[in-house]
C-alpha positions in Angstrom: 33.1 -52.1 -51.2 34.8 -49.0 -49.7 33.6 -47.1 -46.7 31.2 -45.2 -49.0 29.8 -46.1 -52.3 27.9 -43.6 -54.4 26.3 -44.9 -57.6 24.4 -43.0 -60.4 23.6 -40.1 -58.2 21.5 -37.4 -59.8 20.3 -34.2 -58.2 18.6 -31.1 -59.5 16.7 -28.1 -58.3 13.9 -27.3 -60.7 15.5 -27.3 -64.1 19.0 -26.8 -62.7 20.9 -30.1 -62.8 23.7 -30.2 -60.2 25.1 -33.6 -61.2 23.8 -36.5 -63.3 24.6 -40.3 -62.8 27.6 -39.5 -60.6 29.6 -42.5 -59.2 32.5 -42.6 -56.8 33.9 -44.4 -53.8 35.6 -43.4 -50.6 38.1 -45.8 -49.1 39.8 -46.3 -45.8 42.6 -43.8 -45.2 41.3 -41.3 -47.8 41.1 -37.6 -46.9 39.0 -36.1 -49.6 38.5 -32.4 -50.6 35.3 -31.5 -52.5 36.0 -28.7 -55.1 33.7 -26.7 -57.3 32.4 -23.3 -58.2 29.7 -21.6 -56.0 26.4 -23.3 -56.6 27.6 -26.6 -58.1 26.2 -28.6 -55.2 29.0 -29.3 -52.8 27.0 -28.7 -49.6 24.0 -30.5 -51.3 26.3 -33.5 -51.8 27.3 -33.6 -48.1 23.7 -33.3 -47.0 22.7 -36.1 -49.3 25.4 -38.3 -47.8 23.9 -37.9 -44.3 20.3 -38.2 -45.5 19.2 -34.6 -44.9 18.4 -34.3 -48.6 17.0 -37.0 -50.9 18.6 -37.0 -54.4 16.4 -37.5 -57.5 17.9 -40.9 -58.1 21.0 -43.1 -57.3 22.3 -45.1 -54.4 24.3 -44.0 -51.4 25.7 -46.9 -49.3 27.8 -46.6 -46.2 29.7 -49.5 -44.7 27.8 -51.0 -41.8 28.4 -49.8 -38.2 30.2 -46.6 -39.4 30.0 -43.6 -37.1 29.5 -40.4 -39.2 30.1 -36.9 -37.9 28.7 -34.0 -39.9 29.6 -30.4 -39.3 26.3 -28.5 -39.5 27.1 -24.9 -38.5 23.4 -24.1 -38.3 22.4 -27.0 -36.1 19.9 -26.3 -33.4 21.6 -26.6 -30.0 20.6 -26.0 -26.4 21.9 -22.4 -25.9 21.1 -22.3 -22.2 24.2 -24.4 -21.4 27.8 -23.4 -21.1 30.5 -24.2 -23.7 32.0 -26.7 -21.4 28.7 -28.5 -20.7 28.0 -28.6 -24.4 31.4 -30.1 -25.2 31.0 -32.7 -22.5 28.0 -34.1 -24.5 30.5 -35.5 -27.0 31.2 -38.1 -24.3 27.6 -38.8 -23.3 27.9 -42.5 -23.8 30.8 -42.7 -21.4 29.0 -40.7 -18.8 26.1 -43.2 -19.0 28.6 -46.0 -18.4 30.0 -44.1 -15.4 26.4 -43.8 -14.1 25.8 -47.5 -14.4 29.2 -48.2 -12.7 28.3 -45.9 -9.8 24.9 -47.6 -9.4 26.7 -51.0 -9.2 29.0 -49.6 -6.5 26.1 -48.1 -4.5 24.3 -51.5 -4.5 27.3 -53.6 -3.9 26.4 -53.9 -0.2 23.1 -55.5 -1.1 24.1 -57.6 -4.1 27.7 -58.9 -4.6 28.5 -61.8 -6.8 31.0 -62.7 -9.5 28.7 -61.6 -12.3 28.3 -58.1 -10.7 32.0 -57.8 -10.1 32.8 -58.8 -13.7 30.3 -56.3 -15.0 31.8 -53.5 -12.9 35.3 -54.5 -14.1 34.1 -54.4 -17.7 32.6 -50.9 -17.2 35.8 -49.7 -15.5 38.0 -51.0 -18.3 35.7 -49.4 -20.9 36.1 -46.0 -19.2 39.8 -46.3 -18.9 40.4 -47.5 -22.5 38.3 -44.7 -23.9 40.0 -41.9 -22.0 37.1 -41.1 -19.7 39.4 -39.8 -16.9 41.2 -37.5 -19.4 38.0 -35.9 -20.8 38.6 -32.5 -19.2 42.2 -32.3 -20.5 41.0 -33.5 -24.0 38.3 -30.8 -24.1 40.9 -28.2 -23.0 43.3 -29.4 -25.8 40.7 -29.1 -28.6 39.1 -25.9 -27.3 42.6 -24.3 -27.1 43.5 -25.5 -30.6 40.4 -23.8 -32.0 40.7 -20.7 -29.9 37.5 -21.5 -27.9 39.2 -21.2 -24.5 39.5 -17.5 -25.0 35.7 -17.2 -24.9 35.6 -18.7 -21.5 34.4 -22.3 -21.2 31.8 -21.2 -18.6 30.2 -18.8 -21.1 26.6 -19.6 -22.1 26.1 -20.6 -25.8 23.3 -18.0 -26.2 25.8 -15.2 -25.7 28.0 -16.3 -28.6 28.0 -15.0 -32.1 27.2 -17.2 -35.0 30.8 -17.7 -35.9 31.7 -18.5 -32.3 28.9 -21.1 -32.0 30.2 -22.7 -35.3 33.6 -23.2 -33.7 32.1 -24.8 -30.6 30.0 -27.2 -32.8 33.2 -28.1 -34.7 35.0 -28.7 -31.4 32.3 -31.1 -30.2 32.4 -32.9 -33.6 36.2 -33.5 -33.3 35.8 -34.6 -29.7 33.3 -37.3 -30.7 36.0 -38.8 -32.9 33.8 -40.4 -35.5 35.0 -42.8 -38.2 34.0 -40.4 -40.9 34.0 -36.6 -40.8 31.9 -34.5 -43.2 33.1 -30.9 -42.9 31.5 -27.9 -44.7 33.8 -24.9 -44.7 35.3 -25.6 -41.3 37.9 -22.7 -41.5 35.3 -19.9 -42.1 35.5 -18.7 -38.6 39.0 -19.6 -37.7 42.1 -17.5 -37.6 45.4 -18.6 -39.1 46.9 -20.2 -36.0 43.7 -22.2 -35.5 43.5 -23.2 -39.1 47.1 -24.4 -38.7 46.1 -26.4 -35.6 43.1 -27.9 -37.5 45.4 -28.8 -40.4 47.7 -30.8 -38.2 44.7 -32.5 -36.5 43.2 -33.6 -39.8 46.5 -34.7 -41.3 46.8 -37.2 -38.4 43.1 -38.1 -38.3 42.9 -41.9 -38.5 39.5 -42.0 -40.0 38.3 -40.7 -43.4 36.9 -37.3 -44.1 35.1 -35.3 -46.9 35.8 -31.6 -46.8 34.3 -28.6 -48.6 36.5 -25.5 -48.4 37.5 -22.6 -50.6 40.8 -22.2 -48.6 42.9 -24.1 -51.2 46.1 -23.8 -49.2 44.3 -25.6 -46.3 42.9 -28.2 -48.7 46.3 -28.8 -50.3 47.9 -29.6 -46.9 45.4 -32.1 -45.7 44.0 -34.1 -48.6 45.1 -37.1 -50.6 42.2 -37.1 -53.1 39.9 -34.6 -54.6 36.3 -34.8 -55.8 35.7 -32.2 -58.5 32.1 -31.1 -59.3 31.9 -29.4 -62.7 29.7 -29.6 -65.8 27.1 -31.7 -64.0 29.7 -34.4 -63.3 31.6 -35.6 -60.3 35.1 -36.7 -60.9 37.6 -38.2 -58.4 41.3 -37.4 -58.6 44.2 -38.9 -56.6 46.6 -36.7 -54.8 46.3 -33.3 -53.1 45.0 -30.0 -54.6 48.2 -29.2 -56.6 48.2 -32.6 -58.2 44.5 -32.3 -59.0 45.0 -29.0 -60.8 47.7 -30.6 -63.1 45.6 -33.7 -63.7 42.4 -31.6 -64.4 44.2 -29.4 -66.9 45.3 -32.6 -68.9 41.7 -34.0 -68.6 40.2 -30.6 -69.7 42.4 -30.5 -72.8 41.4 -34.0 -73.7 37.7 -33.2 -73.2 38.0 -30.2 -75.5 39.5 -32.4 -78.2 36.7 -35.0 -77.7 34.0 -32.3 -77.8 35.5 -30.8 -81.0 35.7 -34.2 -82.7 32.1 -35.1 -81.7 30.9 -31.7 -83.0 32.7 -32.4 -86.3 31.0 -35.8 -86.5 27.6 -34.4 -85.7 27.9 -31.6 -88.3 28.9 -34.2 -90.9 25.8 -36.3 -90.1 23.5 -33.3 -90.0 24.7 -32.1 -93.5 24.1 -35.6 -94.9 20.6 -35.7 -93.3 19.8 -32.2 -94.7 20.8 -33.3 -98.3 19.3 -36.8 -98.3 16.2 -37.0 -96.1 13.9 -35.9 -99.0 15.5 -38.1 -101.6 13.7 -41.5 -102.0 17.0 -43.3 -102.7 18.8 -42.1 -99.6 15.9 -41.2 -97.2 16.3 -44.5 -95.3 20.0 -43.8 -94.7 19.1 -40.3 -93.5 16.5 -41.7 -91.1 19.2 -44.1 -89.8 21.5 -41.3 -89.1 18.8 -39.3 -87.3 18.2 -42.2 -85.0 21.9 -42.5 -84.4 22.2 -38.8 -83.5 19.2 -39.1 -81.1 20.9 -42.0 -79.3 24.3 -40.3 -79.1 25.3 -39.1 -75.6 26.3 -35.6 -76.5 29.1 -33.9 -74.6 28.3 -30.6 -73.0 30.2 -27.6 -74.4 33.4 -26.8 -72.5 32.4 -24.0 -70.2 34.3 -21.2 -68.6 32.6 -20.0 -65.5 31.4 -16.5 -65.7 33.7 -14.4 -63.5 31.9 -11.9 -61.3 32.5 -8.2 -61.7 32.2 -6.4 -58.3 32.6 -3.0 -59.9 33.1 -0.4 -57.1 32.9 3.4 -57.6 33.5 5.7 -54.6 31.6 8.9 -53.9 33.9 11.9 -53.3 35.3 12.0 -49.8 36.6 15.4 -48.6 37.5 14.9 -45.0 41.2 14.1 -44.4 40.2 11.7 -41.5 36.7 10.3 -42.2 36.8 8.2 -39.0 38.3 8.9 -35.5 38.0 6.4 -32.7 39.1 7.3 -29.2 39.1 5.2 -26.0 36.3 3.0 -27.4 35.2 0.1 -25.2 33.1 -2.6 -27.0 31.1 -5.6 -25.9 27.7 -6.8 -24.9 27.3 -7.6 -21.2 31.1 -7.2 -20.6 34.0 -5.3 -22.1 35.8 -7.5 -24.7 39.0 -5.4 -25.2 41.0 -2.6 -23.6 40.1 0.9 -24.9 40.7 1.2 -28.6 42.0 4.4 -30.3 42.7 4.7 -34.0 41.8 6.7 -37.1 41.2 6.1 -40.7 42.5 8.6 -43.3 40.8 9.5 -46.6 41.4 6.6 -49.1 43.2 4.5 -46.5 42.6 0.7 -46.4 42.7 -0.6 -42.8 42.7 -4.4 -42.0 41.7 -5.5 -38.6 43.0 -8.9 -37.4 43.0 -11.0 -34.2 41.9 -14.4 -33.1 38.2 -15.4 -33.5 36.1 -14.1 -30.6 38.4 -11.3 -29.7 35.8 -8.7 -30.9 36.5 -7.9 -34.5 32.9 -8.2 -35.6 31.7 -6.5 -32.4 33.9 -3.5 -33.3 32.4 -3.3 -36.8 28.8 -3.6 -35.4 29.5 -0.9 -32.9 30.9 1.4 -35.7 27.8 0.7 -37.7 25.5 1.6 -34.8 24.1 -1.9 -34.5 25.2 -2.2 -30.9 26.0 0.6 -28.4 29.5 1.4 -27.3 30.2 0.7 -23.6 32.3 3.8 -23.2 34.6 6.1 -25.3 33.5 7.5 -28.6 33.9 7.4 -32.4 32.9 9.9 -35.1 32.5 9.7 -38.8 33.1 12.9 -40.7 30.3 14.7 -42.3 29.2 13.4 -45.8 30.6 9.9 -45.0 28.4 7.3 -46.7 28.8 3.8 -45.4 28.3 0.5 -47.0 28.5 -2.6 -44.8 29.0 -6.3 -45.5 28.0 -8.4 -42.5 29.5 -11.9 -42.4 26.5 -13.8 -41.1 24.2 -15.0 -43.9 21.0 -13.8 -42.3 18.1 -12.4 -44.3 15.0 -10.5 -43.1 12.9 -12.9 -45.1 14.8 -16.0 -46.2 11.9 -17.0 -48.5 12.5 -14.1 -50.8 14.4 -14.6 -54.0 17.6 -12.7 -54.8 15.6 -10.7 -57.4 13.1 -9.7 -54.8 15.8 -8.9 -52.2 17.5 -6.5 -54.7 14.3 -4.9 -55.9 13.2 -4.2 -52.3 16.6 -2.6 -51.5 16.7 -0.5 -54.7 13.2 0.8 -55.4 14.3 2.6 -58.6 15.6 -0.7 -60.2 13.5 -2.3 -62.9 13.3 -6.1 -63.0 15.9 -6.0 -65.8 18.2 -3.7 -63.8 18.2 -6.1 -60.8 18.8 -9.2 -63.0 21.7 -7.4 -64.8 23.3 -6.4 -61.5 23.0 -9.9 -60.0 24.5 -11.4 -63.2 27.4 -9.0 -62.9 28.1 -10.4 -59.4 28.1 -14.0 -60.7 24.6 -15.0 -59.6 23.3 -17.4 -62.3 20.1 -16.5 -64.1 18.5 -19.8 -62.9 19.1 -18.8 -59.2 17.7 -15.3 -59.2 14.1 -16.6 -58.8 15.0 -19.3 -56.3 14.4 -18.8 -52.5 17.6 -17.2 -51.2 17.7 -19.6 -48.2 18.1 -22.5 -50.7 21.2 -21.0 -52.3 24.8 -22.0 -51.4 26.8 -19.8 -49.0 28.8 -18.5 -52.0 25.7 -17.5 -54.0 24.2 -15.8 -51.0 27.5 -13.9 -50.4 27.3 -12.7 -54.0 23.8 -11.4 -53.5 25.1 -9.4 -50.5 28.0 -8.1 -52.6 25.5 -7.1 -55.3 23.7 -4.9 -52.7 27.1 -3.6 -51.4 28.3 -2.4 -54.8 25.0 -0.7 -55.7 25.0 1.2 -52.4 26.4 4.7 -53.0 29.3 5.0 -50.6 32.8 6.3 -49.9 33.6 4.2 -46.9 33.4 0.4 -46.9 33.1 -1.8 -43.8 33.6 -5.4 -44.7 33.4 -8.3 -42.2 34.9 -11.5 -43.7 33.5 -11.0 -47.2 35.5 -14.0 -48.6 34.2 -16.7 -46.3 32.0 -18.4 -48.8 33.5 -17.2 -52.1 35.3 -19.4 -54.7 38.7 -18.5 -56.1 37.3 -16.5 -59.1 35.0 -14.4 -56.9 37.8 -13.7 -54.3 40.1 -12.6 -57.1 37.5 -10.3 -58.6 36.7 -8.7 -55.2 40.3 -8.1 -54.4 40.9 -6.4 -57.8 38.1 -4.0 -57.1 39.2 -3.3 -53.5 42.8 -2.6 -54.7 41.3 0.1 -57.0 38.8 1.4 -54.4 39.5 5.2 -53.9 37.4 5.5 -50.8 38.2 4.4 -47.2 38.0 0.8 -46.1 37.9 -1.2 -42.9 38.3 -4.9 -43.6 38.1 -7.8 -41.2 39.6 -10.9 -42.7 41.4 -14.1 -41.5 42.9 -14.7 -45.0 46.3 -13.2 -45.1 46.7 -14.0 -48.8 43.6 -11.8 -49.5 44.7 -8.7 -47.6 48.5 -8.9 -47.7 49.2 -6.4 -50.5 45.8 -4.6 -50.0 46.2 -3.1 -46.5 47.8 0.3 -45.9 47.6 -0.4 -42.2 46.9 -3.5 -40.1 45.4 -3.3 -36.6 46.0 -6.5 -34.7 43.5 -6.5 -31.8 45.5 -9.3 -30.1 48.2 -6.7 -29.5 
């Protein structure tokens, strides 16, 4: 048995089957990437592996005494502590040992014998061998690699944004150094330099990991096997992402041939049945073939995922400079950046970059009027109509369905209109009546994009719109933004996405 053995795993939501009778193993030294379109069940698989979700059927068996670390970006944590205090909890077992050792030293005047001295020596060796006296430097190394040190390690967790908290949770998980890492979109809130650091960390990770990510360049660098979820099946491939793509194409062509051959065989039997089931002399043969067809495990038709269409149409914009920002200071309790001055011209596409936590999202929220400016000013020209994509997947009522969310936002829409718009954005028909909080991050992002493209505007403000999107959705969104005739401010950490899109890049770090 490997470190993980999954046998005949079946999981569904209502009448939507994610995977059926899936079987695979994870072995020592494997660094596995989990790939699939939005909504195929990648996050559900991870949650099943840690016991958060119970599958319909199947067995999940971990090797005994394995320490598993799961990146849950929405985990409930004590927000009243500082970042440093929270990261120190990764070493809580060692701090307990230190407490026991100190208690022995304190009582040594009263009780001193060979057994006590041996116990103290064992505790001391355990602390030394596990790097207890280097904890602070270890925390500084990881927090620096992920860009957390720029937030200030004495900062309270309650003051952090959702993305900043997610990075801190990731840092604690890495500091715990488990035998197995389960990582769900770990790069969503990281900038390029921190993604590069995480790549190097995971490449040299001595344990095993399973990783869900839509950053395929990142996946390609760090994996040596791929788990592909498609057509209700889970298939394991050896090699990195590039090798997986080649092998999958070969397998796909083979599957198409098998499907076509099976369809030809089915048609032949059905024609025989239609001609002979009412004839007395051949009715028995026809019944035999009916039974054979009923027992046949029929292959699903080869599918091509429906590519979303984020069709954007800009309202006219007459002002030559629809946004002017002068001496703007942003932040919550304290100023995050020096005074900012810039302008956006009519039809200009501006990309804002800078390391995570520097204030990119805070700047956008200030421009949208969600938080007040500390000083300085900004002004949108008359007749500017804004449409805003906020990166956090937060809903006013998470129990609403995508259909209800869209109908509440656009009162003139009929039920049919809302369904059609959601379908255009790649939200599957089966999901439009499911609670939005139960959908994958990618599906939720598509609902938000559906609202965005149906909001009449001439100025888009987008905060990390690609975080949860699969490759097809990213491509479709980029095509529309390239053709967008209005003005645009985009925050993105994906250089591949904005490289040939931006007319101007503002790097807040500089």
